[in-house]
DRENSE-552370 format. One record per residue (C-alpha): residue number from 0; residue in three letters; x, y, z. Coordinates in nm, 4 decimals, padded with zeros to 6 digits. Each point is the difference from the previous one (the first is absolute). Last residue first. Layout:
BEGIN
<fifi resi="NUM" resn="ALA" c1="X" c2="Y" c3="Z"/>
...
This chain:
BEGIN
<fifi resi="305" resn="GLN" c1="01.3545" c2="02.1396" c3="00.3701"/>
<fifi resi="304" resn="LEU" c1="-00.2593" c2="00.2501" c3="-00.1833"/>
<fifi resi="303" resn="GLN" c1="00.0142" c2="00.3754" c3="00.0409"/>
<fifi resi="302" resn="ILE" c1="-00.3643" c2="00.1377" c3="-00.0559"/>
<fifi resi="301" resn="GLY" c1="-00.0816" c2="00.3326" c3="-00.1680"/>
<fifi resi="300" resn="ALA" c1="-00.3170" c2="-00.1080" c3="-00.1091"/>
<fifi resi="299" resn="LYS" c1="00.1175" c2="00.0688" c3="-00.3784"/>
<fifi resi="298" resn="ALA" c1="00.3303" c2="-00.2115" c3="00.0886"/>
<fifi resi="297" resn="CYS" c1="-00.1980" c2="-00.2900" c3="00.1288"/>
<fifi resi="296" resn="LEU" c1="-00.2019" c2="00.0199" c3="-00.3438"/>
<fifi resi="295" resn="GLY" c1="00.2899" c2="-00.0419" c3="-00.1961"/>
<fifi resi="294" resn="ARG" c1="00.0952" c2="-00.2824" c3="00.2986"/>
<fifi resi="293" resn="LEU" c1="-00.2752" c2="-00.1709" c3="-00.0862"/>
<fifi resi="292" resn="ALA" c1="-00.0015" c2="00.0099" c3="-00.3770"/>
<fifi resi="291" resn="THR" c1="00.3880" c2="-00.0938" c3="-00.0027"/>
<fifi resi="290" resn="THR" c1="-00.0693" c2="-00.2804" c3="00.1562"/>
<fifi resi="289" resn="ALA" c1="-00.3005" c2="-00.1069" c3="-00.2127"/>
<fifi resi="288" resn="VAL" c1="00.2323" c2="00.0195" c3="-00.3004"/>
<fifi resi="287" resn="GLU" c1="00.2604" c2="-00.2064" c3="00.1929"/>
<fifi resi="286" resn="PHE" c1="-00.1951" c2="-00.2732" c3="00.0587"/>
<fifi resi="285" resn="LEU" c1="-00.1138" c2="-00.0246" c3="-00.3637"/>
<fifi resi="284" resn="GLU" c1="00.3679" c2="-00.0381" c3="-00.1006"/>
<fifi resi="283" resn="PRO" c1="00.0253" c2="-00.2912" c3="00.2628"/>
<fifi resi="282" resn="GLY" c1="-00.2863" c2="-00.2228" c3="-00.0266"/>
<fifi resi="281" resn="SER" c1="-00.3069" c2="00.1747" c3="00.0726"/>
<fifi resi="280" resn="GLU" c1="-00.2288" c2="-00.3219" c3="00.1103"/>
<fifi resi="279" resn="GLY" c1="-00.2794" c2="-00.0269" c3="00.2472"/>
<fifi resi="278" resn="GLY" c1="-00.1709" c2="-00.1929" c3="00.2623"/>
<fifi resi="277" resn="SER" c1="-00.2394" c2="-00.2461" c3="00.1562"/>
<fifi resi="276" resn="ARG" c1="-00.3046" c2="00.1208" c3="-00.1395"/>
<fifi resi="275" resn="GLY" c1="00.1941" c2="00.0930" c3="-00.3494"/>
<fifi resi="274" resn="ALA" c1="00.1413" c2="00.3504" c3="-00.1664"/>
<fifi resi="273" resn="VAL" c1="00.2505" c2="-00.1139" c3="-00.2573"/>
<fifi resi="272" resn="ARG" c1="00.2121" c2="00.2383" c3="-00.1868"/>
<fifi resi="271" resn="LEU" c1="-00.0025" c2="00.3351" c3="00.2669"/>
<fifi resi="270" resn="HIS" c1="-00.1268" c2="-00.1150" c3="00.2442"/>
<fifi resi="269" resn="PRO" c1="00.1957" c2="00.2431" c3="00.2394"/>
<fifi resi="268" resn="GLU" c1="00.0166" c2="-00.0474" c3="00.3695"/>
<fifi resi="267" resn="LEU" c1="00.2486" c2="00.2091" c3="00.0793"/>
<fifi resi="266" resn="SER" c1="00.0020" c2="00.0889" c3="00.4061"/>
<fifi resi="265" resn="LEU" c1="00.0093" c2="00.3371" c3="00.1711"/>
<fifi resi="264" resn="PHE" c1="00.0925" c2="-00.0684" c3="00.3464"/>
<fifi resi="263" resn="GLY" c1="-00.0210" c2="00.2008" c3="00.2851"/>
<fifi resi="262" resn="ALA" c1="00.0393" c2="00.3993" c3="00.0944"/>
<fifi resi="261" resn="TYR" c1="-00.2846" c2="00.0889" c3="00.0326"/>
<fifi resi="260" resn="GLY" c1="-00.1036" c2="00.3631" c3="00.1077"/>
<fifi resi="259" resn="SER" c1="-00.3118" c2="00.1234" c3="-00.1140"/>
<fifi resi="258" resn="LYS" c1="00.1211" c2="00.2626" c3="-00.2088"/>
<fifi resi="257" resn="LYS" c1="00.1826" c2="-00.2879" c3="-00.1611"/>
<fifi resi="256" resn="ALA" c1="-00.3071" c2="-00.2446" c3="-00.0273"/>
<fifi resi="255" resn="ASP" c1="-00.1289" c2="00.2679" c3="-00.1640"/>
<fifi resi="254" resn="GLN" c1="00.2298" c2="00.0960" c3="-00.2742"/>
<fifi resi="253" resn="LEU" c1="00.0424" c2="-00.3644" c3="-00.0516"/>
<fifi resi="252" resn="LEU" c1="-00.4399" c2="-00.0898" c3="-00.0502"/>
<fifi resi="251" resn="GLU" c1="00.0259" c2="00.3457" c3="-00.2275"/>
<fifi resi="250" resn="LEU" c1="00.2305" c2="-00.1454" c3="-00.2199"/>
<fifi resi="249" resn="ILE" c1="-00.0905" c2="-00.3478" c3="00.0028"/>
<fifi resi="248" resn="HIS" c1="-00.3739" c2="00.1013" c3="-00.1022"/>
<fifi resi="247" resn="GLY" c1="-00.0356" c2="-00.3505" c3="-00.1080"/>
<fifi resi="246" resn="ASP" c1="-00.1387" c2="00.1191" c3="-00.3163"/>
<fifi resi="245" resn="GLY" c1="00.2869" c2="-00.0944" c3="-00.2582"/>
<fifi resi="244" resn="GLN" c1="00.3075" c2="00.0628" c3="-00.1163"/>
<fifi resi="243" resn="GLY" c1="00.1301" c2="00.1436" c3="00.3826"/>
<fifi resi="242" resn="ALA" c1="00.1297" c2="-00.3120" c3="00.1213"/>
<fifi resi="241" resn="PRO" c1="00.0598" c2="-00.2599" c3="-00.3707"/>
<fifi resi="240" resn="VAL" c1="-00.2644" c2="-00.1404" c3="-00.1112"/>
<fifi resi="239" resn="VAL" c1="-00.2264" c2="-00.2856" c3="00.1109"/>
<fifi resi="238" resn="LYS" c1="-00.3422" c2="-00.0237" c3="-00.2894"/>
<fifi resi="237" resn="LYS" c1="-00.3324" c2="00.0455" c3="00.1773"/>
<fifi resi="236" resn="THR" c1="-00.1189" c2="00.1126" c3="-00.3522"/>
<fifi resi="235" resn="ALA" c1="-00.1847" c2="00.3222" c3="00.1081"/>
<fifi resi="234" resn="ARG" c1="00.0713" c2="00.0454" c3="00.3390"/>
<fifi resi="233" resn="GLU" c1="00.4349" c2="-00.0790" c3="-00.1549"/>
<fifi resi="232" resn="CYS" c1="00.1335" c2="-00.0857" c3="00.2934"/>
<fifi resi="231" resn="ASP" c1="00.4176" c2="00.0639" c3="00.2548"/>
<fifi resi="230" resn="LYS" c1="00.1853" c2="-00.1901" c3="00.1882"/>
<fifi resi="229" resn="ILE" c1="00.1682" c2="00.0648" c3="00.2907"/>
<fifi resi="228" resn="HIS" c1="-00.1057" c2="-00.1652" c3="00.3340"/>
<fifi resi="227" resn="PHE" c1="00.0221" c2="00.2231" c3="00.2797"/>
<fifi resi="226" resn="HIS" c1="00.0434" c2="-00.1240" c3="00.3906"/>
<fifi resi="225" resn="VAL" c1="-00.1057" c2="00.1122" c3="00.3028"/>
<fifi resi="224" resn="VAL" c1="-00.3964" c2="00.1011" c3="-00.0392"/>
<fifi resi="223" resn="TYR" c1="-00.1615" c2="00.0053" c3="00.3083"/>
<fifi resi="222" resn="PRO" c1="-00.0869" c2="00.3858" c3="00.0238"/>
<fifi resi="221" resn="LYS" c1="-00.0059" c2="00.0146" c3="-00.3612"/>
<fifi resi="220" resn="LEU" c1="-00.3386" c2="-00.1875" c3="-00.1053"/>
<fifi resi="219" resn="MET" c1="-00.2753" c2="00.2020" c3="-00.0222"/>
<fifi resi="218" resn="GLU" c1="00.1943" c2="00.2707" c3="-00.1587"/>
<fifi resi="217" resn="TRP" c1="00.1610" c2="-00.2160" c3="-00.2304"/>
<fifi resi="216" resn="ASN" c1="-00.3319" c2="-00.1814" c3="-00.0809"/>
<fifi resi="215" resn="LYS" c1="-00.1258" c2="00.3237" c3="-00.1334"/>
<fifi resi="214" resn="LEU" c1="00.3307" c2="00.0457" c3="-00.1581"/>
<fifi resi="213" resn="VAL" c1="-00.0189" c2="-00.3064" c3="-00.1935"/>
<fifi resi="212" resn="ASP" c1="-00.3561" c2="00.0289" c3="-00.0998"/>
<fifi resi="211" resn="ASP" c1="-00.1142" c2="-00.3805" c3="-00.0270"/>
<fifi resi="210" resn="GLY" c1="-00.0808" c2="-00.2097" c3="-00.3635"/>
<fifi resi="209" resn="ALA" c1="00.1927" c2="-00.3077" c3="00.1610"/>
<fifi resi="208" resn="GLN" c1="00.2518" c2="00.0167" c3="-00.2887"/>
<fifi resi="207" resn="ILE" c1="00.0755" c2="00.3630" c3="00.1291"/>
<fifi resi="206" resn="PHE" c1="00.0079" c2="-00.0867" c3="00.3843"/>
<fifi resi="205" resn="ASN" c1="00.3132" c2="-00.2536" c3="-00.1246"/>
<fifi resi="204" resn="ALA" c1="00.1671" c2="00.2336" c3="-00.2312"/>
<fifi resi="203" resn="PRO" c1="00.0296" c2="00.2307" c3="00.3505"/>
<fifi resi="202" resn="ASP" c1="00.0851" c2="-00.2854" c3="00.2686"/>
<fifi resi="201" resn="PHE" c1="00.0302" c2="00.1260" c3="00.3715"/>
<fifi resi="200" resn="VAL" c1="00.1643" c2="-00.2707" c3="00.2209"/>
<fifi resi="199" resn="CYS" c1="-00.2242" c2="00.0103" c3="00.2916"/>
<fifi resi="198" resn="ARG" c1="00.0977" c2="-00.0967" c3="00.3682"/>
<fifi resi="197" resn="LEU" c1="-00.0798" c2="-00.2662" c3="00.2095"/>
<fifi resi="196" resn="LYS" c1="00.2538" c2="-00.0394" c3="00.3343"/>
<fifi resi="195" resn="PRO" c1="-00.1161" c2="00.3384" c3="00.1340"/>
<fifi resi="194" resn="SER" c1="-00.3336" c2="-00.2054" c3="00.1006"/>
<fifi resi="193" resn="ASN" c1="-00.3643" c2="00.1121" c3="-00.0777"/>
<fifi resi="192" resn="VAL" c1="-00.1270" c2="-00.3102" c3="-00.1974"/>
<fifi resi="191" resn="THR" c1="-00.3106" c2="00.2082" c3="-00.0252"/>
<fifi resi="190" resn="LYS" c1="00.1913" c2="00.3074" c3="-00.1153"/>
<fifi resi="189" resn="VAL" c1="00.2324" c2="-00.1777" c3="-00.2203"/>
<fifi resi="188" resn="LEU" c1="-00.3107" c2="-00.2137" c3="-00.1875"/>
<fifi resi="187" resn="ASP" c1="-00.2387" c2="00.2466" c3="-00.0356"/>
<fifi resi="186" resn="LEU" c1="00.2083" c2="00.2905" c3="-00.1271"/>
<fifi resi="185" resn="CYS" c1="00.1798" c2="-00.2770" c3="-00.2619"/>
<fifi resi="184" resn="ALA" c1="-00.3665" c2="-00.0458" c3="-00.0921"/>
<fifi resi="183" resn="PRO" c1="-00.1180" c2="00.3666" c3="-00.0079"/>
<fifi resi="182" resn="GLY" c1="00.3162" c2="00.0214" c3="-00.2862"/>
<fifi resi="181" resn="HIS" c1="-00.0971" c2="-00.3126" c3="-00.1974"/>
<fifi resi="180" resn="GLU" c1="00.1096" c2="-00.3274" c3="-00.0837"/>
<fifi resi="179" resn="GLY" c1="00.1232" c2="-00.1032" c3="00.3517"/>
<fifi resi="178" resn="PHE" c1="-00.2443" c2="-00.2635" c3="00.0233"/>
<fifi resi="177" resn="ILE" c1="00.1630" c2="-00.1794" c3="-00.3044"/>
<fifi resi="176" resn="GLU" c1="-00.1415" c2="00.0449" c3="-00.3506"/>
<fifi resi="175" resn="ALA" c1="00.3140" c2="00.2225" c3="-00.1259"/>
<fifi resi="174" resn="GLU" c1="00.2816" c2="00.1258" c3="00.2332"/>
<fifi resi="173" resn="ASN" c1="00.0348" c2="00.2533" c3="00.2831"/>
<fifi resi="172" resn="GLU" c1="00.3101" c2="-00.1272" c3="00.1586"/>
<fifi resi="171" resn="HIS" c1="-00.0096" c2="-00.0344" c3="00.3847"/>
<fifi resi="170" resn="VAL" c1="00.3354" c2="00.0197" c3="00.1870"/>
<fifi resi="169" resn="LEU" c1="00.0582" c2="-00.1640" c3="00.3091"/>
<fifi resi="168" resn="THR" c1="00.2934" c2="00.1658" c3="00.2329"/>
<fifi resi="167" resn="VAL" c1="00.3177" c2="-00.2134" c3="00.1346"/>
<fifi resi="166" resn="PRO" c1="00.1690" c2="-00.0252" c3="00.3266"/>
<fifi resi="165" resn="HIS" c1="-00.1461" c2="-00.3283" c3="00.1397"/>
<fifi resi="164" resn="GLY" c1="-00.2443" c2="-00.0852" c3="00.2608"/>
<fifi resi="163" resn="LYS" c1="-00.2500" c2="00.2466" c3="-00.0879"/>
<fifi resi="162" resn="ALA" c1="-00.0192" c2="-00.1362" c3="-00.3747"/>
<fifi resi="161" resn="TYR" c1="-00.2007" c2="-00.3306" c3="00.1680"/>
<fifi resi="160" resn="GLU" c1="-00.2506" c2="00.2538" c3="00.1447"/>
<fifi resi="159" resn="ALA" c1="-00.0140" c2="00.1630" c3="-00.4139"/>
<fifi resi="158" resn="LYS" c1="-00.0760" c2="-00.2998" c3="-00.1447"/>
<fifi resi="157" resn="ALA" c1="-00.2929" c2="-00.1303" c3="00.2368"/>
<fifi resi="156" resn="SER" c1="-00.1356" c2="00.3536" c3="-00.0837"/>
<fifi resi="155" resn="MET" c1="00.0023" c2="-00.1221" c3="-00.3826"/>
<fifi resi="154" resn="ARG" c1="-00.1572" c2="-00.2611" c3="00.0386"/>
<fifi resi="153" resn="ARG" c1="-00.2363" c2="00.0880" c3="00.2202"/>
<fifi resi="152" resn="MET" c1="-00.0638" c2="00.2847" c3="-00.2490"/>
<fifi resi="151" resn="VAL" c1="-00.0454" c2="-00.1889" c3="-00.2876"/>
<fifi resi="150" resn="GLU" c1="-00.2005" c2="-00.2409" c3="00.1719"/>
<fifi resi="149" resn="ASP" c1="-00.2776" c2="00.2555" c3="00.0739"/>
<fifi resi="148" resn="ARG" c1="-00.0149" c2="00.1851" c3="-00.3241"/>
<fifi resi="147" resn="ASP" c1="-00.0576" c2="-00.3362" c3="-00.1421"/>
<fifi resi="146" resn="GLN" c1="-00.3321" c2="00.1504" c3="-00.1999"/>
<fifi resi="145" resn="ALA" c1="00.2015" c2="00.2629" c3="-00.1358"/>
<fifi resi="144" resn="ILE" c1="00.2550" c2="-00.2998" c3="-00.1784"/>
<fifi resi="143" resn="PRO" c1="-00.3824" c2="-00.0296" c3="-00.2209"/>
<fifi resi="142" resn="ARG" c1="-00.0378" c2="-00.4094" c3="-00.0472"/>
<fifi resi="141" resn="GLY" c1="00.0241" c2="-00.1730" c3="-00.2482"/>
<fifi resi="140" resn="PRO" c1="00.3146" c2="-00.1590" c3="00.0113"/>
<fifi resi="139" resn="ALA" c1="00.1529" c2="00.1017" c3="00.3563"/>
<fifi resi="138" resn="PRO" c1="00.0796" c2="00.4139" c3="-00.0464"/>
<fifi resi="137" resn="TYR" c1="00.3839" c2="00.0630" c3="-00.0298"/>
<fifi resi="136" resn="TYR" c1="00.1793" c2="00.0864" c3="00.3221"/>
<fifi resi="135" resn="SER" c1="00.1448" c2="00.2943" c3="00.2126"/>
<fifi resi="134" resn="PHE" c1="00.3687" c2="00.0689" c3="-00.1639"/>
<fifi resi="133" resn="ILE" c1="00.3500" c2="00.0184" c3="00.1523"/>
<fifi resi="132" resn="ARG" c1="00.3078" c2="00.1799" c3="-00.0028"/>
<fifi resi="131" resn="ILE" c1="00.2611" c2="-00.0658" c3="00.2642"/>
<fifi resi="130" resn="PHE" c1="00.1883" c2="00.3360" c3="00.1073"/>
<fifi resi="129" resn="PRO" c1="00.2888" c2="00.0808" c3="00.2180"/>
<fifi resi="128" resn="ALA" c1="00.2658" c2="-00.2797" c3="-00.2022"/>
<fifi resi="127" resn="GLY" c1="00.3056" c2="-00.0935" c3="00.2261"/>
<fifi resi="126" resn="PHE" c1="00.0324" c2="-00.2660" c3="-00.2556"/>
<fifi resi="125" resn="PHE" c1="00.0030" c2="-00.3043" c3="00.2471"/>
<fifi resi="124" resn="GLU" c1="-00.3067" c2="00.1950" c3="00.2407"/>
<fifi resi="123" resn="ALA" c1="-00.1958" c2="00.0518" c3="-00.3601"/>
<fifi resi="122" resn="LEU" c1="00.0394" c2="-00.3583" c3="-00.0140"/>
<fifi resi="121" resn="GLU" c1="-00.1037" c2="-00.1325" c3="00.2836"/>
<fifi resi="120" resn="VAL" c1="-00.3426" c2="00.2332" c3="-00.0310"/>
<fifi resi="119" resn="ALA" c1="-00.0451" c2="-00.1378" c3="-00.3662"/>
<fifi resi="118" resn="VAL" c1="00.0548" c2="-00.3491" c3="00.1640"/>
<fifi resi="117" resn="LYS" c1="-00.2112" c2="00.0730" c3="00.2135"/>
<fifi resi="116" resn="PHE" c1="-00.2958" c2="00.0828" c3="-00.2878"/>
<fifi resi="115" resn="ARG" c1="00.0254" c2="-00.3727" c3="-00.1403"/>
<fifi resi="114" resn="ASP" c1="-00.1234" c2="-00.1150" c3="00.3439"/>
<fifi resi="113" resn="PHE" c1="-00.2965" c2="00.2111" c3="-00.0583"/>
<fifi resi="112" resn="HIS" c1="-00.0450" c2="-00.1088" c3="-00.3138"/>
<fifi resi="111" resn="ALA" c1="-00.0005" c2="-00.3468" c3="00.1293"/>
<fifi resi="110" resn="GLU" c1="-00.2273" c2="00.0921" c3="00.2944"/>
<fifi resi="109" resn="TRP" c1="-00.2700" c2="00.1875" c3="-00.1848"/>
<fifi resi="108" resn="PRO" c1="-00.1273" c2="-00.2583" c3="-00.2337"/>
<fifi resi="107" resn="ASP" c1="-00.0960" c2="00.1618" c3="-00.3857"/>
<fifi resi="106" resn="SER" c1="-00.3220" c2="00.1388" c3="00.0520"/>
<fifi resi="105" resn="ILE" c1="00.1377" c2="00.3764" c3="00.0128"/>
<fifi resi="104" resn="LYS" c1="00.1163" c2="-00.0594" c3="-00.3256"/>
<fifi resi="103" resn="VAL" c1="00.3928" c2="00.0323" c3="-00.0121"/>
<fifi resi="102" resn="LYS" c1="00.2051" c2="00.2988" c3="-00.0403"/>
<fifi resi="101" resn="GLY" c1="-00.0252" c2="00.1022" c3="00.4136"/>
<fifi resi="100" resn="ILE" c1="00.4191" c2="-00.0310" c3="-00.0152"/>
<fifi resi="99" resn="PRO" c1="00.1361" c2="-00.0031" c3="-00.3782"/>
<fifi resi="98" resn="SER" c1="00.3485" c2="00.1138" c3="00.1792"/>
<fifi resi="97" resn="GLY" c1="00.1513" c2="00.3390" c3="-00.1480"/>
<fifi resi="96" resn="ILE" c1="00.2915" c2="-00.0115" c3="00.3263"/>
<fifi resi="95" resn="SER" c1="00.0404" c2="00.3653" c3="00.0675"/>
<fifi resi="94" resn="ALA" c1="00.2527" c2="00.2327" c3="-00.0350"/>
<fifi resi="93" resn="VAL" c1="00.3123" c2="-00.2712" c3="-00.0328"/>
<fifi resi="92" resn="GLY" c1="00.3486" c2="00.1484" c3="00.0347"/>
<fifi resi="91" resn="LEU" c1="00.2623" c2="00.0602" c3="-00.2793"/>
<fifi resi="90" resn="GLY" c1="00.3596" c2="00.0911" c3="00.0587"/>
<fifi resi="89" resn="ASN" c1="00.1572" c2="-00.2677" c3="-00.2629"/>
<fifi resi="88" resn="ASP" c1="00.1881" c2="-00.2275" c3="00.2217"/>
<fifi resi="87" resn="ARG" c1="-00.3488" c2="00.0176" c3="00.2533"/>
<fifi resi="86" resn="LEU" c1="-00.2414" c2="-00.0834" c3="-00.3321"/>
<fifi resi="85" resn="LYS" c1="00.2317" c2="-00.2868" c3="-00.0562"/>
<fifi resi="84" resn="THR" c1="00.0021" c2="-00.1032" c3="00.3356"/>
<fifi resi="83" resn="LYS" c1="-00.3337" c2="-00.0420" c3="00.0472"/>
<fifi resi="82" resn="ILE" c1="-00.0848" c2="-00.1522" c3="-00.3676"/>
<fifi resi="81" resn="ALA" c1="00.2308" c2="-00.2842" c3="00.0628"/>
<fifi resi="80" resn="THR" c1="-00.1725" c2="-00.0407" c3="00.3819"/>
<fifi resi="79" resn="ARG" c1="-00.3503" c2="-00.0192" c3="-00.1259"/>
<fifi resi="78" resn="LEU" c1="00.1369" c2="-00.2761" c3="-00.2889"/>
<fifi resi="77" resn="PRO" c1="00.1893" c2="-00.1858" c3="00.2187"/>
<fifi resi="76" resn="VAL" c1="-00.3417" c2="00.0014" c3="00.2992"/>
<fifi resi="75" resn="ASP" c1="-00.2192" c2="-00.1000" c3="-00.2825"/>
<fifi resi="74" resn="PHE" c1="-00.2101" c2="00.3003" c3="-00.1562"/>
<fifi resi="73" resn="ASP" c1="-00.3961" c2="-00.0627" c3="-00.0409"/>
<fifi resi="72" resn="LEU" c1="-00.1301" c2="00.2451" c3="00.1816"/>
<fifi resi="71" resn="VAL" c1="00.2045" c2="00.2523" c3="-00.2642"/>
<fifi resi="70" resn="ASN" c1="-00.1595" c2="-00.1147" c3="-00.3308"/>
<fifi resi="69" resn="LYS" c1="00.2581" c2="-00.2172" c3="-00.1508"/>
<fifi resi="68" resn="GLY" c1="00.0945" c2="-00.0026" c3="-00.3864"/>
<fifi resi="67" resn="ALA" c1="00.3788" c2="00.0949" c3="00.1215"/>
<fifi resi="66" resn="ALA" c1="-00.1162" c2="00.2881" c3="00.1865"/>
<fifi resi="65" resn="GLY" c1="-00.3410" c2="00.1561" c3="00.1337"/>
<fifi resi="64" resn="ARG" c1="-00.2169" c2="00.2442" c3="00.2167"/>
<fifi resi="63" resn="LEU" c1="00.2568" c2="00.1750" c3="00.1885"/>
<fifi resi="62" resn="GLU" c1="-00.0928" c2="00.3787" c3="-00.0157"/>
<fifi resi="61" resn="PHE" c1="00.3979" c2="00.0887" c3="-00.0480"/>
<fifi resi="60" resn="PHE" c1="00.1845" c2="00.2777" c3="00.1267"/>
<fifi resi="59" resn="GLY" c1="00.2529" c2="00.2892" c3="-00.0816"/>
<fifi resi="58" resn="ILE" c1="-00.0843" c2="00.0614" c3="-00.4161"/>
<fifi resi="57" resn="GLY" c1="00.2394" c2="00.2113" c3="-00.1152"/>
<fifi resi="56" resn="LEU" c1="-00.0748" c2="-00.0983" c3="-00.4009"/>
<fifi resi="55" resn="LYS" c1="00.3617" c2="-00.1982" c3="-00.0328"/>
<fifi resi="54" resn="LYS" c1="-00.0466" c2="-00.1004" c3="00.3506"/>
<fifi resi="53" resn="CYS" c1="-00.3454" c2="-00.1760" c3="-00.1010"/>
<fifi resi="52" resn="VAL" c1="00.1088" c2="-00.1361" c3="-00.3169"/>
<fifi resi="51" resn="ARG" c1="00.3149" c2="-00.1851" c3="00.1168"/>
<fifi resi="50" resn="ILE" c1="-00.2311" c2="-00.1805" c3="00.3313"/>
<fifi resi="49" resn="GLN" c1="-00.2826" c2="-00.0532" c3="-00.1994"/>
<fifi resi="48" resn="GLU" c1="00.2357" c2="-00.1619" c3="-00.2371"/>
<fifi resi="47" resn="ASP" c1="00.2077" c2="-00.2202" c3="00.2577"/>
<fifi resi="46" resn="ILE" c1="-00.3762" c2="-00.1557" c3="00.1110"/>
<fifi resi="45" resn="ASP" c1="-00.1067" c2="-00.0650" c3="-00.2843"/>
<fifi resi="44" resn="PRO" c1="-00.3747" c2="-00.0306" c3="-00.0880"/>
<fifi resi="43" resn="SER" c1="00.0566" c2="00.3094" c3="-00.1451"/>
<fifi resi="42" resn="ILE" c1="-00.1534" c2="00.3656" c3="-00.0101"/>
<fifi resi="41" resn="GLU" c1="-00.2936" c2="-00.0670" c3="00.1397"/>
<fifi resi="40" resn="ASP" c1="00.1736" c2="-00.1686" c3="00.2506"/>
<fifi resi="39" resn="ALA" c1="00.1272" c2="00.3001" c3="00.1008"/>
<fifi resi="38" resn="PHE" c1="-00.3514" c2="00.1279" c3="00.1921"/>
<fifi resi="37" resn="GLY" c1="00.1821" c2="00.3136" c3="00.1066"/>
<fifi resi="36" resn="ALA" c1="00.0919" c2="00.2367" c3="00.2382"/>
<fifi resi="35" resn="LEU" c1="00.1459" c2="00.4020" c3="00.0049"/>
<fifi resi="34" resn="LYS" c1="-00.0192" c2="00.1384" c3="00.3522"/>
<fifi resi="33" resn="MET" c1="-00.1386" c2="00.3642" c3="00.0781"/>
<fifi resi="32" resn="ALA" c1="00.1845" c2="00.2956" c3="00.1181"/>
<fifi resi="31" resn="GLY" c1="-00.0529" c2="00.2810" c3="00.2541"/>
<fifi resi="30" resn="GLY" c1="00.2482" c2="00.2641" c3="-00.0473"/>
<fifi resi="29" resn="PRO" c1="-00.1604" c2="00.2522" c3="00.2367"/>
<fifi resi="28" resn="ALA" c1="-00.3367" c2="-00.2305" c3="00.1775"/>
<fifi resi="27" resn="ALA" c1="-00.3010" c2="-00.0041" c3="-00.1327"/>
<fifi resi="26" resn="THR" c1="-00.2586" c2="00.2702" c3="00.0692"/>
<fifi resi="25" resn="ALA" c1="-00.2649" c2="-00.0565" c3="00.2191"/>
<fifi resi="24" resn="GLY" c1="-00.3845" c2="00.0919" c3="-00.1402"/>
<fifi resi="23" resn="ALA" c1="-00.1338" c2="-00.3073" c3="00.0891"/>
<fifi resi="22" resn="SER" c1="00.1746" c2="-00.2144" c3="00.3035"/>
<fifi resi="21" resn="ARG" c1="00.3094" c2="-00.1554" c3="-00.1421"/>
<fifi resi="20" resn="PHE" c1="-00.0204" c2="-00.3299" c3="-00.2220"/>
<fifi resi="19" resn="VAL" c1="00.1577" c2="-00.3215" c3="00.1925"/>
<fifi resi="18" resn="PHE" c1="00.2853" c2="-00.2287" c3="-00.1212"/>
<fifi resi="17" resn="PRO" c1="-00.0123" c2="-00.2918" c3="00.2585"/>
<fifi resi="16" resn="VAL" c1="00.2831" c2="00.0165" c3="00.2477"/>
<fifi resi="15" resn="ALA" c1="00.1898" c2="-00.3492" c3="00.1354"/>
<fifi resi="14" resn="LEU" c1="00.0169" c2="-00.1379" c3="-00.3213"/>
<fifi resi="13" resn="SER" c1="00.0628" c2="00.3426" c3="-00.1967"/>
<fifi resi="12" resn="THR" c1="00.2866" c2="00.0928" c3="00.2902"/>
<fifi resi="11" resn="ALA" c1="00.1809" c2="-00.3384" c3="-00.1431"/>
<fifi resi="10" resn="VAL" c1="-00.0425" c2="00.0761" c3="-00.3663"/>
<fifi resi="9" resn="PHE" c1="00.0804" c2="00.3446" c3="00.0131"/>
<fifi resi="8" resn="HIS" c1="00.3230" c2="-00.0458" c3="00.1932"/>
<fifi resi="7" resn="ARG" c1="00.0947" c2="-00.2893" c3="-00.2342"/>
<fifi resi="6" resn="ARG" c1="-00.0632" c2="00.2326" c3="-00.2891"/>
<fifi resi="5" resn="SER" c1="00.2220" c2="00.2874" c3="00.1458"/>
<fifi resi="4" resn="ILE" c1="00.2934" c2="-00.2693" c3="00.0540"/>
<fifi resi="3" resn="LEU" c1="-00.0141" c2="-00.0918" c3="-00.3533"/>
<fifi resi="2" resn="THR" c1="-00.0367" c2="00.3091" c3="-00.1320"/>
<fifi resi="1" resn="SER" c1="00.2977" c2="00.1297" c3="00.1884"/>
<fifi resi="0" resn="MET" c1="00.0345" c2="00.2457" c3="00.2868"/>
């Protein structure tokens, strides 16, 4: 089977069945592999350069966040069509729409943001992406976000309910300053919404920057994790570093994920040059550094990458 066919087959089956972990103690199937993905806009805003570097590095899937200076939710029809064609012609797939949904204040108008969320769902279907990355809202001015827990849950539940009619799964990223910044709040979120359409992205660097215990959060959230963002961080300095060079316990996470039967995406989000609230930048050379570091950890963990 060709690489292109296998990736198409993988995306098609992922749309129907989200990744799940086997029960505790189960053994991963022999020959199981994980899928290498990345936020290619960290390489360059130019889609052709993104494709060139990803092909060179053996990255088969995009976490599609931006191109041509535009956020993915602002792609017009010609641009999205051109990108879809370029990805298809180069044998590349889309793992997730790296949307900024939920990265607004909880006091911002709901209806307009919900309409923007619907665009993300439309794009996921258009690109054949099984996942949409989302967030859980910044606080209103002068008010802790925990005081608006009920409104956070209402909005997240509405999005999960809408997703029921579409072949996508919403994946919540733990992120600084939002409701789901810390592990217990992420758990509260997925348990309260209680929908298979809402699951977790696990981002170890973000948990370190939040002051959390990464491995404790992993044990807590593992049943709900269907996607990984790979970046590491030094706890003392909060500096983002390549995987395995910080305090994110990424090797241990990968080893346990493999043991637990995870066969999903490892999505590089290196942030090695710029780490900002709305995204990051690495450039081609540092993106290669990040890819090499992850491949090294996967080799140590006995993980095959596709």
